[in-house]
N, CA, C and O atoms as a CHARMM CRD file, in Angstrom:
* protein
*
  400
    1    1 ASP  N    113.19000 129.66500 148.15000 PROA 1      0.00000
    2    1 ASP  CA   113.49600 128.49900 147.35200 PROA 1      0.00000
    3    1 ASP  C    112.63900 128.48700 146.09500 PROA 1      0.00000
    4    1 ASP  O    111.67900 129.25000 145.98400 PROA 1      0.00000
    5    2 LEU  N    112.97800 127.63600 145.16500 PROA 2      0.00000
    6    2 LEU  CA   112.31500 127.59800 143.86100 PROA 2      0.00000
    7    2 LEU  C    110.82400 127.30600 143.97700 PROA 2      0.00000
    8    2 LEU  O    110.02300 127.90300 143.25800 PROA 2      0.00000
    9    3 GLU  N    110.44700 126.41800 144.85200 PROA 3      0.00000
   10    3 GLU  CA   109.02500 126.07700 144.98600 PROA 3      0.00000
   11    3 GLU  C    108.19200 127.26200 145.47900 PROA 3      0.00000
   12    3 GLU  O    107.05700 127.44400 145.03800 PROA 3      0.00000
   13    4 SER  N    108.73700 128.05700 146.37500 PROA 4      0.00000
   14    4 SER  CA   107.99400 129.22000 146.85000 PROA 4      0.00000
   15    4 SER  C    107.87500 130.28700 145.75800 PROA 4      0.00000
   16    4 SER  O    106.86500 130.98700 145.68000 PROA 4      0.00000
   17    5 LEU  N    108.90600 130.41100 144.91700 PROA 5      0.00000
   18    5 LEU  CA   108.82900 131.33400 143.78500 PROA 5      0.00000
   19    5 LEU  C    107.76200 130.87000 142.80700 PROA 5      0.00000
   20    5 LEU  O    106.95500 131.66900 142.33300 PROA 5      0.00000
   21    6 ARG  N    107.76100 129.58500 142.51000 PROA 6      0.00000
   22    6 ARG  CA   106.76200 129.01600 141.59600 PROA 6      0.00000
   23    6 ARG  C    105.34900 129.16200 142.14200 PROA 6      0.00000
   24    6 ARG  O    104.40800 129.39300 141.38300 PROA 6      0.00000
   25    7 ALA  N    105.20000 129.02900 143.45000 PROA 7      0.00000
   26    7 ALA  CA   103.87200 129.12100 144.06800 PROA 7      0.00000
   27    7 ALA  C    103.25100 130.49700 143.83000 PROA 7      0.00000
   28    7 ALA  O    102.02900 130.63800 143.80600 PROA 7      0.00000
   29    8 VAL  N    104.09200 131.50000 143.65500 PROA 8      0.00000
   30    8 VAL  CA   103.59100 132.86000 143.40700 PROA 8      0.00000
   31    8 VAL  C    103.45300 133.11500 141.90400 PROA 8      0.00000
   32    8 VAL  O    102.40700 133.58100 141.45300 PROA 8      0.00000
   33    9 THR  N    104.48600 132.81700 141.13600 PROA 9      0.00000
   34    9 THR  CA   104.51400 133.23500 139.72900 PROA 9      0.00000
   35    9 THR  C    103.68200 132.36400 138.79700 PROA 9      0.00000
   36    9 THR  O    103.08100 132.88200 137.85600 PROA 9      0.00000
   37   10 VAL  N    103.63300 131.07900 139.02700 PROA 10     0.00000
   38   10 VAL  CA   102.90100 130.20600 138.09900 PROA 10     0.00000
   39   10 VAL  C    101.40000 130.51600 138.07500 PROA 10     0.00000
   40   10 VAL  O    100.84100 130.65700 136.98800 PROA 10     0.00000
   41   11 PRO  N    100.72900 130.62800 139.21500 PROA 11     0.00000
   42   11 PRO  CA    99.30100 130.97800 139.13300 PROA 11     0.00000
   43   11 PRO  C     99.05200 132.32400 138.43400 PROA 11     0.00000
   44   11 PRO  O     98.06100 132.47600 137.72100 PROA 11     0.00000
   45   12 LEU  N     99.93600 133.28000 138.63400 PROA 12     0.00000
   46   12 LEU  CA    99.77500 134.57700 137.97500 PROA 12     0.00000
   47   12 LEU  C     99.98100 134.46400 136.47000 PROA 12     0.00000
   48   12 LEU  O     99.27500 135.11400 135.69900 PROA 12     0.00000
   49   13 SER  N    100.93700 133.65100 136.04500 PROA 13     0.00000
   50   13 SER  CA   101.14900 133.48500 134.60900 PROA 13     0.00000
   51   13 SER  C    100.00600 132.72300 133.95800 PROA 13     0.00000
   52   13 SER  O     99.63100 133.01700 132.82300 PROA 13     0.00000
   53   14 VAL  N     99.44900 131.74800 134.66300 PROA 14     0.00000
   54   14 VAL  CA    98.28800 131.00700 134.14000 PROA 14     0.00000
   55   14 VAL  C     97.09700 131.94800 134.01700 PROA 14     0.00000
   56   14 VAL  O     96.40500 131.93900 132.99900 PROA 14     0.00000
   57   15 ARG  N     96.85200 132.74900 135.02700 PROA 15     0.00000
   58   15 ARG  CA    95.74900 133.70200 135.00400 PROA 15     0.00000
   59   15 ARG  C     95.92500 134.72000 133.86900 PROA 15     0.00000
   60   15 ARG  O     94.95100 135.11400 133.22800 PROA 15     0.00000
   61   16 ALA  N     97.15300 135.13500 133.62900 PROA 16     0.00000
   62   16 ALA  CA    97.42300 136.11700 132.57500 PROA 16     0.00000
   63   16 ALA  C     97.08700 135.56500 131.19500 PROA 16     0.00000
   64   16 ALA  O     96.69900 136.32400 130.30700 PROA 16     0.00000
   65   17 MET  N     97.22700 134.27000 131.00400 PROA 17     0.00000
   66   17 MET  CA    96.94700 133.67200 129.69000 PROA 17     0.00000
   67   17 MET  C     95.58100 134.09600 129.14000 PROA 17     0.00000
   68   17 MET  O     95.43100 134.29500 127.93400 PROA 17     0.00000
   69   18 ALA  N     94.61300 134.22900 130.00200 PROA 18     0.00000
   70   18 ALA  CA    93.25400 134.58300 129.56900 PROA 18     0.00000
   71   18 ALA  C     93.19200 135.96600 128.93300 PROA 18     0.00000
   72   18 ALA  O     92.23500 136.27000 128.22100 PROA 18     0.00000
   73   19 ARG  N     94.18600 136.80300 129.17500 PROA 19     0.00000
   74   19 ARG  CA    94.20500 138.15500 128.61900 PROA 19     0.00000
   75   19 ARG  C     95.02700 138.26000 127.34200 PROA 19     0.00000
   76   19 ARG  O     95.18900 139.35300 126.79700 PROA 19     0.00000
   77   20 ALA  N     95.54800 137.13200 126.85800 PROA 20     0.00000
   78   20 ALA  CA    96.35900 137.13900 125.63700 PROA 20     0.00000
   79   20 ALA  C     95.55300 137.68300 124.46000 PROA 20     0.00000
   80   20 ALA  O     94.35500 137.42600 124.33900 PROA 20     0.00000
   81   21 CYS  N     96.21900 138.42500 123.61000 PROA 21     0.00000
   82   21 CYS  CA    95.59500 138.98300 122.40200 PROA 21     0.00000
   83   21 CYS  C     96.14700 138.23200 121.19900 PROA 21     0.00000
   84   21 CYS  O     97.05100 138.70100 120.50800 PROA 21     0.00000
   85   22 CYS  N     95.58700 137.06800 120.97300 PROA 22     0.00000
   86   22 CYS  CA    96.13400 136.14400 119.96000 PROA 22     0.00000
   87   22 CYS  C     95.11900 135.88700 118.85000 PROA 22     0.00000
   88   22 CYS  O     94.67600 134.75900 118.63500 PROA 22     0.00000
   89   23 LYS  N     94.76500 136.96900 118.15100 PROA 23     0.00000
   90   23 LYS  CA    93.69700 136.92500 117.15800 PROA 23     0.00000
   91   23 LYS  C     94.02500 136.09200 115.93200 PROA 23     0.00000
   92   23 LYS  O     93.11600 135.72800 115.18600 PROA 23     0.00000
   93   24 HSD  N     95.28400 135.78100 115.69900 PROA 24     0.00000
   94   24 HSD  CA    95.66400 134.98000 114.54000 PROA 24     0.00000
   95   24 HSD  C     95.91800 133.52500 114.90300 PROA 24     0.00000
   96   24 HSD  O     95.37800 132.62300 114.26200 PROA 24     0.00000
   97   25 SER  N     96.72000 133.29100 115.90500 PROA 25     0.00000
   98   25 SER  CA    97.11200 131.92200 116.24300 PROA 25     0.00000
   99   25 SER  C     96.17600 131.25200 117.23000 PROA 25     0.00000
  100   25 SER  O     96.05200 130.02700 117.23200 PROA 25     0.00000
  101   26 GLY  N     95.51600 132.03800 118.07100 PROA 26     0.00000
  102   26 GLY  CA    94.72200 131.45700 119.13500 PROA 26     0.00000
  103   26 GLY  C     95.57400 130.82700 120.23900 PROA 26     0.00000
  104   26 GLY  O     95.05300 130.15500 121.12900 PROA 26     0.00000
  105   27 TYR  N     96.87600 131.04900 120.17300 PROA 27     0.00000
  106   27 TYR  CA    97.82700 130.45700 121.11900 PROA 27     0.00000
  107   27 TYR  C     98.08100 131.42700 122.26600 PROA 27     0.00000
  108   27 TYR  O     98.80200 132.41200 122.10700 PROA 27     0.00000
  109   28 GLN  N     97.48600 131.14600 123.41600 PROA 28     0.00000
  110   28 GLN  CA    97.60100 132.02400 124.58500 PROA 28     0.00000
  111   28 GLN  C     98.88100 131.75600 125.35900 PROA 28     0.00000
  112   28 GLN  O     99.22200 130.61000 125.65100 PROA 28     0.00000
  113   29 VAL  N     99.58000 132.83200 125.68500 PROA 29     0.00000
  114   29 VAL  CA   100.78500 132.73100 126.51200 PROA 29     0.00000
  115   29 VAL  C    100.68000 133.77900 127.61400 PROA 29     0.00000
  116   29 VAL  O    100.34200 134.93400 127.35400 PROA 29     0.00000
  117   30 GLY  N    100.96800 133.37100 128.83300 PROA 30     0.00000
  118   30 GLY  CA   101.03800 134.27100 129.96500 PROA 30     0.00000
  119   30 GLY  C    102.40700 134.15600 130.61300 PROA 30     0.00000
  120   30 GLY  O    103.01300 133.08500 130.60100 PROA 30     0.00000
  121   31 ALA  N    102.89000 135.23500 131.16800 PROA 31     0.00000
  122   31 ALA  CA   104.19500 135.21600 131.84200 PROA 31     0.00000
  123   31 ALA  C    104.10000 136.03300 133.11700 PROA 31     0.00000
  124   31 ALA  O    103.29300 136.95600 133.22900 PROA 31     0.00000
  125   32 CYS  N    104.93600 135.67500 134.07000 PROA 32     0.00000
  126   32 CYS  CA   105.04700 136.43900 135.30500 PROA 32     0.00000
  127   32 CYS  C    106.52300 136.50200 135.69800 PROA 32     0.00000
  128   32 CYS  O    107.16300 135.47500 135.92300 PROA 32     0.00000
  129   33 LEU  N    107.03600 137.69400 135.77600 PROA 33     0.00000
  130   33 LEU  CA   108.42700 137.94300 136.13800 PROA 33     0.00000
  131   33 LEU  C    108.45900 138.52600 137.55000 PROA 33     0.00000
  132   33 LEU  O    107.75300 139.49000 137.84700 PROA 33     0.00000
  133   34 MET  N    109.27600 137.93900 138.41100 PROA 34     0.00000
  134   34 MET  CA   109.40100 138.44700 139.78000 PROA 34     0.00000
  135   34 MET  C    110.72700 139.16300 139.93800 PROA 34     0.00000
  136   34 MET  O    111.78700 138.64100 139.59300 PROA 34     0.00000
  137   35 SER  N    110.63900 140.37600 140.47100 PROA 35     0.00000
  138   35 SER  CA   111.85200 141.16600 140.71700 PROA 35     0.00000
  139   35 SER  C    112.48300 140.74800 142.04000 PROA 35     0.00000
  140   35 SER  O    111.85900 140.07200 142.85700 PROA 35     0.00000
  141   36 ALA  N    113.72200 141.16000 142.23100 PROA 36     0.00000
  142   36 ALA  CA   114.45000 140.80200 143.44300 PROA 36     0.00000
  143   36 ALA  C    113.77500 141.35700 144.69500 PROA 36     0.00000
  144   36 ALA  O    113.94800 140.80700 145.78300 PROA 36     0.00000
  145   37 ASP  N    113.01400 142.42800 144.55800 PROA 37     0.00000
  146   37 ASP  CA   112.32700 142.98500 145.72100 PROA 37     0.00000
  147   37 ASP  C    110.92400 142.39800 145.90900 PROA 37     0.00000
  148   37 ASP  O    110.15600 142.89200 146.73400 PROA 37     0.00000
  149   38 GLY  N    110.58600 141.35300 145.15300 PROA 38     0.00000
  150   38 GLY  CA   109.33000 140.62900 145.34400 PROA 38     0.00000
  151   38 GLY  C    108.15000 141.09600 144.53200 PROA 38     0.00000
  152   38 GLY  O    107.07700 140.49800 144.61500 PROA 38     0.00000
  153   39 ARG  N    108.31100 142.15500 143.74300 PROA 39     0.00000
  154   39 ARG  CA   107.20200 142.59800 142.90000 PROA 39     0.00000
  155   39 ARG  C    107.00500 141.62900 141.74200 PROA 39     0.00000
  156   39 ARG  O    107.96300 141.01100 141.27900 PROA 39     0.00000
  157   40 THR  N    105.78400 141.49700 141.27800 PROA 40     0.00000
  158   40 THR  CA   105.50000 140.63200 140.13700 PROA 40     0.00000
  159   40 THR  C    104.95400 141.46100 138.98100 PROA 40     0.00000
  160   40 THR  O    104.21800 142.42900 139.17400 PROA 40     0.00000
  161   41 PHE  N    105.33500 141.05400 137.78300 PROA 41     0.00000
  162   41 PHE  CA   104.94300 141.73900 136.56400 PROA 41     0.00000
  163   41 PHE  C    104.45300 140.69300 135.57500 PROA 41     0.00000
  164   41 PHE  O    105.21100 139.80900 135.17600 PROA 41     0.00000
  165   42 THR  N    103.19800 140.78700 135.17900 PROA 42     0.00000
  166   42 THR  CA   102.65900 139.82900 134.22500 PROA 42     0.00000
  167   42 THR  C    102.68500 140.41100 132.82800 PROA 42     0.00000
  168   42 THR  O    102.74200 141.62500 132.63300 PROA 42     0.00000
  169   43 GLY  N    102.64300 139.50800 131.86200 PROA 43     0.00000
  170   43 GLY  CA   102.59000 139.90100 130.46800 PROA 43     0.00000
  171   43 GLY  C    101.87200 138.83200 129.66500 PROA 43     0.00000
  172   43 GLY  O    101.78400 137.67700 130.08400 PROA 43     0.00000
  173   44 VAL  N    101.36300 139.22400 128.51700 PROA 44     0.00000
  174   44 VAL  CA   100.69700 138.30200 127.60000 PROA 44     0.00000
  175   44 VAL  C    101.21500 138.53300 126.19600 PROA 44     0.00000
  176   44 VAL  O    101.78500 139.58200 125.89500 PROA 44     0.00000
  177   45 ASN  N    101.01300 137.54100 125.33700 PROA 45     0.00000
  178   45 ASN  CA   101.36800 137.75100 123.93800 PROA 45     0.00000
  179   45 ASN  C    100.31600 138.62900 123.27800 PROA 45     0.00000
  180   45 ASN  O     99.11600 138.47200 123.50200 PROA 45     0.00000
  181   46 VAL  N    100.80100 139.55900 122.45600 PROA 46     0.00000
  182   46 VAL  CA    99.93500 140.48400 121.72800 PROA 46     0.00000
  183   46 VAL  C    100.31100 140.36800 120.25400 PROA 46     0.00000
  184   46 VAL  O    101.37600 140.82300 119.83400 PROA 46     0.00000
  185   47 GLU  N     99.42700 139.75400 119.48000 PROA 47     0.00000
  186   47 GLU  CA    99.70800 139.54000 118.07200 PROA 47     0.00000
  187   47 GLU  C     99.28600 140.74400 117.23900 PROA 47     0.00000
  188   47 GLU  O     98.34700 141.46500 117.57600 PROA 47     0.00000
  189   48 SER  N    100.00800 140.93400 116.14300 PROA 48     0.00000
  190   48 SER  CA    99.73300 142.02100 115.20500 PROA 48     0.00000
  191   48 SER  C     99.47000 141.42900 113.82300 PROA 48     0.00000
  192   48 SER  O     99.90300 140.31800 113.51600 PROA 48     0.00000
  193   49 ASP  N     98.76200 142.18200 113.00400 PROA 49     0.00000
  194   49 ASP  CA    98.54800 141.76200 111.62800 PROA 49     0.00000
  195   49 ASP  C     99.88100 141.65500 110.88500 PROA 49     0.00000
  196   49 ASP  O    100.02200 140.86100 109.95500 PROA 49     0.00000
  197   50 THR  N    100.84900 142.46000 111.30600 PROA 50     0.00000
  198   50 THR  CA   102.19800 142.31600 110.76700 PROA 50     0.00000
  199   50 THR  C    102.99800 141.55100 111.81300 PROA 50     0.00000
  200   50 THR  O    103.23100 142.05000 112.91400 PROA 50     0.00000
  201   51 TYR  N    103.40800 140.36200 111.47200 PROA 51     0.00000
  202   51 TYR  CA   104.04700 139.45900 112.42000 PROA 51     0.00000
  203   51 TYR  C    105.18200 140.13500 113.20000 PROA 51     0.00000
  204   51 TYR  O    105.36700 139.86800 114.38700 PROA 51     0.00000
  205   52 GLY  N    105.93000 141.00200 112.53400 PROA 52     0.00000
  206   52 GLY  CA   107.09000 141.62100 113.16300 PROA 52     0.00000
  207   52 GLY  C    106.76500 142.50900 114.36000 PROA 52     0.00000
  208   52 GLY  O    107.64200 142.78400 115.17900 PROA 52     0.00000
  209   53 LEU  N    105.53500 142.95200 114.47100 PROA 53     0.00000
  210   53 LEU  CA   105.14700 143.80100 115.59000 PROA 53     0.00000
  211   53 LEU  C    104.54800 143.01100 116.75500 PROA 53     0.00000
  212   53 LEU  O    104.19900 143.59100 117.78400 PROA 53     0.00000
  213   54 THR  N    104.43100 141.71900 116.59900 PROA 54     0.00000
  214   54 THR  CA   103.91600 140.87400 117.67400 PROA 54     0.00000
  215   54 THR  C    104.86200 140.92700 118.88000 PROA 54     0.00000
  216   54 THR  O    106.08300 140.93800 118.72300 PROA 54     0.00000
  217   55 VAL  N    104.29100 140.96000 120.06100 PROA 55     0.00000
  218   55 VAL  CA   105.08800 140.98400 121.29500 PROA 55     0.00000
  219   55 VAL  C    104.75500 139.72800 122.09700 PROA 55     0.00000
  220   55 VAL  O    103.58500 139.41800 122.32100 PROA 55     0.00000
  221   56 CYS  N    105.76400 139.02800 122.51400 PROA 56     0.00000
  222   56 CYS  CA   105.58200 137.81300 123.31200 PROA 56     0.00000
  223   56 CYS  C    105.31600 138.15800 124.77700 PROA 56     0.00000
  224   56 CYS  O    105.64300 139.25500 125.22900 PROA 56     0.00000
  225   57 ALA  N    104.73600 137.24300 125.49900 PROA 57     0.00000
  226   57 ALA  CA   104.39100 137.45200 126.90600 PROA 57     0.00000
  227   57 ALA  C    105.62300 137.73700 127.76200 PROA 57     0.00000
  228   57 ALA  O    105.58400 138.58500 128.65300 PROA 57     0.00000
  229   58 GLU  N    106.70800 137.02800 127.48900 PROA 58     0.00000
  230   58 GLU  CA   107.91400 137.21900 128.27900 PROA 58     0.00000
  231   58 GLU  C    108.45200 138.64300 128.13200 PROA 58     0.00000
  232   58 GLU  O    108.82900 139.28400 129.11300 PROA 58     0.00000
  233   59 ARG  N    108.47900 139.12500 126.88300 PROA 59     0.00000
  234   59 ARG  CA   108.95300 140.48800 126.64300 PROA 59     0.00000
  235   59 ARG  C    108.00200 141.51500 127.23000 PROA 59     0.00000
  236   59 ARG  O    108.43800 142.52900 127.77400 PROA 59     0.00000
  237   60 ALA  N    106.70100 141.25600 127.12200 PROA 60     0.00000
  238   60 ALA  CA   105.72200 142.18400 127.69800 PROA 60     0.00000
  239   60 ALA  C    105.95100 142.32300 129.20500 PROA 60     0.00000
  240   60 ALA  O    105.93100 143.43300 129.73700 PROA 60     0.00000
  241   61 ALA  N    106.16700 141.20300 129.88700 PROA 61     0.00000
  242   61 ALA  CA   106.41700 141.23600 131.33500 PROA 61     0.00000
  243   61 ALA  C    107.72000 141.96600 131.64400 PROA 61     0.00000
  244   61 ALA  O    107.77900 142.78000 132.56500 PROA 61     0.00000
  245   62 LEU  N    108.76000 141.67100 130.87200 PROA 62     0.00000
  246   62 LEU  CA   110.06000 142.31000 131.10100 PROA 62     0.00000
  247   62 LEU  C    109.97800 143.81600 130.86600 PROA 62     0.00000
  248   62 LEU  O    110.48700 144.59600 131.67100 PROA 62     0.00000
  249   63 LEU  N    109.34700 144.22800 129.77800 PROA 63     0.00000
  250   63 LEU  CA   109.24200 145.65700 129.49400 PROA 63     0.00000
  251   63 LEU  C    108.41900 146.38300 130.54900 PROA 63     0.00000
  252   63 LEU  O    108.74100 147.50600 130.93800 PROA 63     0.00000
  253   64 LYS  N    107.36000 145.73700 131.00400 PROA 64     0.00000
  254   64 LYS  CA   106.55000 146.33000 132.08300 PROA 64     0.00000
  255   64 LYS  C    107.41100 146.51000 133.33400 PROA 64     0.00000
  256   64 LYS  O    107.38200 147.56400 133.96900 PROA 64     0.00000
  257   65 ALA  N    108.17800 145.47200 133.68200 PROA 65     0.00000
  258   65 ALA  CA   109.02500 145.53000 134.87500 PROA 65     0.00000
  259   65 ALA  C    110.07800 146.63000 134.75700 PROA 65     0.00000
  260   65 ALA  O    110.27000 147.41600 135.68500 PROA 65     0.00000
  261   66 LEU  N    110.75000 146.67900 133.62300 PROA 66     0.00000
  262   66 LEU  CA   111.78400 147.69400 133.43300 PROA 66     0.00000
  263   66 LEU  C    111.17800 149.08900 133.47100 PROA 66     0.00000
  264   66 LEU  O    111.77300 150.00200 134.04300 PROA 66     0.00000
  265   67 SER  N    110.00600 149.26900 132.87500 PROA 67     0.00000
  266   67 SER  CA   109.38300 150.59600 132.86800 PROA 67     0.00000
  267   67 SER  C    108.89500 151.02000 134.24400 PROA 67     0.00000
  268   67 SER  O    108.67900 152.20700 134.49200 PROA 67     0.00000
  269   68 GLU  N    108.72000 150.04300 135.14800 PROA 68     0.00000
  270   68 GLU  CA   108.32800 150.34700 136.51900 PROA 68     0.00000
  271   68 GLU  C    109.53000 150.45700 137.45000 PROA 68     0.00000
  272   68 GLU  O    109.36600 150.60300 138.66100 PROA 68     0.00000
  273   69 GLY  N    110.74100 150.38900 136.89100 PROA 69     0.00000
  274   69 GLY  CA   111.94300 150.60000 137.67600 PROA 69     0.00000
  275   69 GLY  C    112.62500 149.35800 138.21800 PROA 69     0.00000
  276   69 GLY  O    113.64000 149.47300 138.90500 PROA 69     0.00000
  277   70 ALA  N    112.10500 148.18600 137.93400 PROA 70     0.00000
  278   70 ALA  CA   112.75400 146.95500 138.39300 PROA 70     0.00000
  279   70 ALA  C    114.00100 146.70600 137.54800 PROA 70     0.00000
  280   70 ALA  O    113.98000 146.87700 136.32900 PROA 70     0.00000
  281   71 THR  N    115.06700 146.30700 138.19500 PROA 71     0.00000
  282   71 THR  CA   116.32300 146.07700 137.47100 PROA 71     0.00000
  283   71 THR  C    116.97100 144.73900 137.78500 PROA 71     0.00000
  284   71 THR  O    117.91300 144.33500 137.10200 PROA 71     0.00000
  285   72 ALA  N    116.48500 144.04500 138.80500 PROA 72     0.00000
  286   72 ALA  CA   117.03700 142.74600 139.17700 PROA 72     0.00000
  287   72 ALA  C    115.87700 141.76400 139.30700 PROA 72     0.00000
  288   72 ALA  O    114.83100 142.10000 139.86300 PROA 72     0.00000
  289   73 PHE  N    116.06400 140.57000 138.80100 PROA 73     0.00000
  290   73 PHE  CA   114.97700 139.60000 138.73100 PROA 73     0.00000
  291   73 PHE  C    115.40800 138.24400 139.27300 PROA 73     0.00000
  292   73 PHE  O    116.57600 137.86500 139.17600 PROA 73     0.00000
  293   74 VAL  N    114.44300 137.51300 139.84700 PROA 74     0.00000
  294   74 VAL  CA   114.76400 136.22600 140.46400 PROA 74     0.00000
  295   74 VAL  C    114.02800 135.05200 139.83700 PROA 74     0.00000
  296   74 VAL  O    114.45900 133.90900 139.99000 PROA 74     0.00000
  297   75 HSD  N    112.92300 135.30500 139.13100 PROA 75     0.00000
  298   75 HSD  CA   112.16600 134.17100 138.58700 PROA 75     0.00000
  299   75 HSD  C    111.24000 134.61800 137.46700 PROA 75     0.00000
  300   75 HSD  O    110.66300 135.70500 137.50900 PROA 75     0.00000
  301   76 LEU  N    111.11000 133.74900 136.45700 PROA 76     0.00000
  302   76 LEU  CA   110.17700 133.95900 135.36700 PROA 76     0.00000
  303   76 LEU  C    109.37100 132.69000 135.17100 PROA 76     0.00000
  304   76 LEU  O    109.94000 131.60800 135.02700 PROA 76     0.00000
  305   77 ALA  N    108.06300 132.81000 135.16300 PROA 77     0.00000
  306   77 ALA  CA   107.18100 131.68400 134.84800 PROA 77     0.00000
  307   77 ALA  C    106.44700 132.02400 133.55700 PROA 77     0.00000
  308   77 ALA  O    105.94800 133.13700 133.39200 PROA 77     0.00000
  309   78 CYS  N    106.38600 131.07100 132.65400 PROA 78     0.00000
  310   78 CYS  CA   105.64400 131.22200 131.40500 PROA 78     0.00000
  311   78 CYS  C    104.64900 130.07900 131.31900 PROA 78     0.00000
  312   78 CYS  O    104.98000 128.93100 131.61500 PROA 78     0.00000
  313   79 SER  N    103.43800 130.39500 130.91500 PROA 79     0.00000
  314   79 SER  CA   102.38900 129.37700 130.82700 PROA 79     0.00000
  315   79 SER  C    101.79900 129.33700 129.42300 PROA 79     0.00000
  316   79 SER  O    101.48000 130.37200 128.83800 PROA 79     0.00000
  317   80 THR  N    101.66100 128.13500 128.89900 PROA 80     0.00000
  318   80 THR  CA   101.01800 127.87300 127.62500 PROA 80     0.00000
  319   80 THR  C    100.20700 126.59000 127.77400 PROA 80     0.00000
  320   80 THR  O    100.26400 125.92500 128.80900 PROA 80     0.00000
  321   81 LYS  N     99.46400 126.25500 126.74800 PROA 81     0.00000
  322   81 LYS  CA    98.67900 125.02100 126.79700 PROA 81     0.00000
  323   81 LYS  C     99.53800 123.77500 126.61400 PROA 81     0.00000
  324   81 LYS  O     99.10500 122.67300 126.95400 PROA 81     0.00000
  325   82 ASP  N    100.74600 123.93300 126.08400 PROA 82     0.00000
  326   82 ASP  CA   101.54300 122.75300 125.76000 PROA 82     0.00000
  327   82 ASP  C    103.03300 122.89700 126.06500 PROA 82     0.00000
  328   82 ASP  O    103.86800 122.28400 125.40000 PROA 82     0.00000
  329   83 ALA  N    103.35700 123.69200 127.05000 PROA 83     0.00000
  330   83 ALA  CA   104.75700 123.86200 127.48800 PROA 83     0.00000
  331   83 ALA  C    105.66000 124.40700 126.38400 PROA 83     0.00000
  332   83 ALA  O    106.78600 123.94000 126.21200 PROA 83     0.00000
  333   84 GLY  N    105.16600 125.39900 125.63300 PROA 84     0.00000
  334   84 GLY  CA   105.98600 126.03600 124.60700 PROA 84     0.00000
  335   84 GLY  C    107.20600 126.70700 125.21500 PROA 84     0.00000
  336   84 GLY  O    107.26100 126.93500 126.42400 PROA 84     0.00000
  337   85 ILE  N    108.18000 127.02100 124.37400 PROA 85     0.00000
  338   85 ILE  CA   109.41000 127.62800 124.86400 PROA 85     0.00000
  339   85 ILE  C    109.56300 129.04500 124.31200 PROA 85     0.00000
  340   85 ILE  O    108.93300 129.40500 123.31700 PROA 85     0.00000
  341   86 SER  N    110.39200 129.82800 124.95600 PROA 86     0.00000
  342   86 SER  CA   110.61900 131.21900 124.56500 PROA 86     0.00000
  343   86 SER  C    111.32600 131.30900 123.21300 PROA 86     0.00000
  344   86 SER  O    112.17400 130.48000 122.88000 PROA 86     0.00000
  345   87 CYS  N    110.95700 132.33300 122.44500 PROA 87     0.00000
  346   87 CYS  CA   111.58100 132.54600 121.14500 PROA 87     0.00000
  347   87 CYS  C    112.95700 133.19800 121.33100 PROA 87     0.00000
  348   87 CYS  O    113.34200 133.56700 122.44000 PROA 87     0.00000
  349   88 GLY  N    113.66900 133.32500 120.24400 PROA 88     0.00000
  350   88 GLY  CA   115.00800 133.91000 120.28300 PROA 88     0.00000
  351   88 GLY  C    115.03000 135.35500 120.74300 PROA 88     0.00000
  352   88 GLY  O    115.92900 135.75400 121.48400 PROA 88     0.00000
  353   89 ALA  N    114.04900 136.14900 120.31400 PROA 89     0.00000
  354   89 ALA  CA   114.01300 137.55700 120.72600 PROA 89     0.00000
  355   89 ALA  C    113.81600 137.66200 122.23300 PROA 89     0.00000
  356   89 ALA  O    114.45900 138.48400 122.88600 PROA 89     0.00000
  357   90 CYS  N    112.93700 136.84000 122.78400 PROA 90     0.00000
  358   90 CYS  CA   112.73100 136.84700 124.23800 PROA 90     0.00000
  359   90 CYS  C    113.98600 136.40600 124.96500 PROA 90     0.00000
  360   90 CYS  O    114.39300 137.01700 125.95400 PROA 90     0.00000
  361   91 ARG  N    114.58900 135.35000 124.47100 PROA 91     0.00000
  362   91 ARG  CA   115.82500 134.85900 125.10700 PROA 91     0.00000
  363   91 ARG  C    116.91600 135.92500 125.10000 PROA 91     0.00000
  364   91 ARG  O    117.66300 136.07200 126.06800 PROA 91     0.00000
  365   92 GLN  N    116.99900 136.66600 123.99600 PROA 92     0.00000
  366   92 GLN  CA   118.01900 137.71700 123.89800 PROA 92     0.00000
  367   92 GLN  C    117.79100 138.79200 124.95100 PROA 92     0.00000
  368   92 GLN  O    118.71800 139.14000 125.68300 PROA 92     0.00000
  369   93 LEU  N    116.57500 139.32300 125.04300 PROA 93     0.00000
  370   93 LEU  CA   116.30800 140.38000 126.02200 PROA 93     0.00000
  371   93 LEU  C    116.42300 139.87800 127.45700 PROA 93     0.00000
  372   93 LEU  O    116.90700 140.59600 128.33200 PROA 93     0.00000
  373   94 LEU  N    115.97900 138.65300 127.69600 PROA 94     0.00000
  374   94 LEU  CA   116.12300 138.09800 129.04700 PROA 94     0.00000
  375   94 LEU  C    117.58700 137.94000 129.40200 PROA 94     0.00000
  376   94 LEU  O    117.97500 138.17500 130.54600 PROA 94     0.00000
  377   95 ALA  N    118.41000 137.54500 128.43400 PROA 95     0.00000
  378   95 ALA  CA   119.84500 137.41900 128.69300 PROA 95     0.00000
  379   95 ALA  C    120.48100 138.77000 128.98000 PROA 95     0.00000
  380   95 ALA  O    121.40000 138.87200 129.79400 PROA 95     0.00000
  381   96 GLU  N    119.98900 139.81300 128.30700 PROA 96     0.00000
  382   96 GLU  CA   120.55100 141.15900 128.51000 PROA 96     0.00000
  383   96 GLU  C    120.14000 141.77300 129.84000 PROA 96     0.00000
  384   96 GLU  O    120.93700 142.46700 130.47100 PROA 96     0.00000
  385   97 TYR  N    118.91100 141.52800 130.27200 PROA 97     0.00000
  386   97 TYR  CA   118.39500 142.24500 131.43600 PROA 97     0.00000
  387   97 TYR  C    118.20200 141.38900 132.69600 PROA 97     0.00000
  388   97 TYR  O    117.97300 141.92200 133.78100 PROA 97     0.00000
  389   98 CYS  N    118.29500 140.08000 132.55100 PROA 98     0.00000
  390   98 CYS  CA   118.09600 139.20000 133.71100 PROA 98     0.00000
  391   98 CYS  C    119.34400 138.37300 133.92900 PROA 98     0.00000
  392   98 CYS  O    119.56400 137.37200 133.24700 PROA 98     0.00000
  393   99 ALA  N    120.15700 138.79200 134.87800 PROA 99     0.00000
  394   99 ALA  CA   121.40200 138.05300 135.15300 PROA 99     0.00000
  395   99 ALA  C    121.07100 136.63500 135.55900 PROA 99     0.00000
  396   99 ALA  O    120.09400 136.38600 136.26500 PROA 99     0.00000
  397  100 ALA  N    121.89300 135.71300 135.10900 PROA 100    0.00000
  398  100 ALA  CA   121.68200 134.28400 135.42100 PROA 100    0.00000
  399  100 ALA  C    121.92400 133.98700 136.87000 PROA 100    0.00000
  400  100 ALA  O    121.79100 132.83900 137.29600 PROA 100    0.00000
């Protein structure tokens, strides 16, 4: 159920926030994506001096999961200090690789 998924992914996404590389904004984001087989993949935002190369936490988690062979996903938790929402690029990749 949703609460048991949250019990696993939310603490991991909160913990991941501390590893964010946000040298420009100072805005820490952590994410945790759970695959259908129960594996978890965390990600953080990694900012670049050139904005276009910045990677969001959600995409970092998704790319890590895909590179480790995960192809089906059941839950994504994202943590920020103020309940921020995913950007368009993240939403696009999540829509392509994470069936609703």
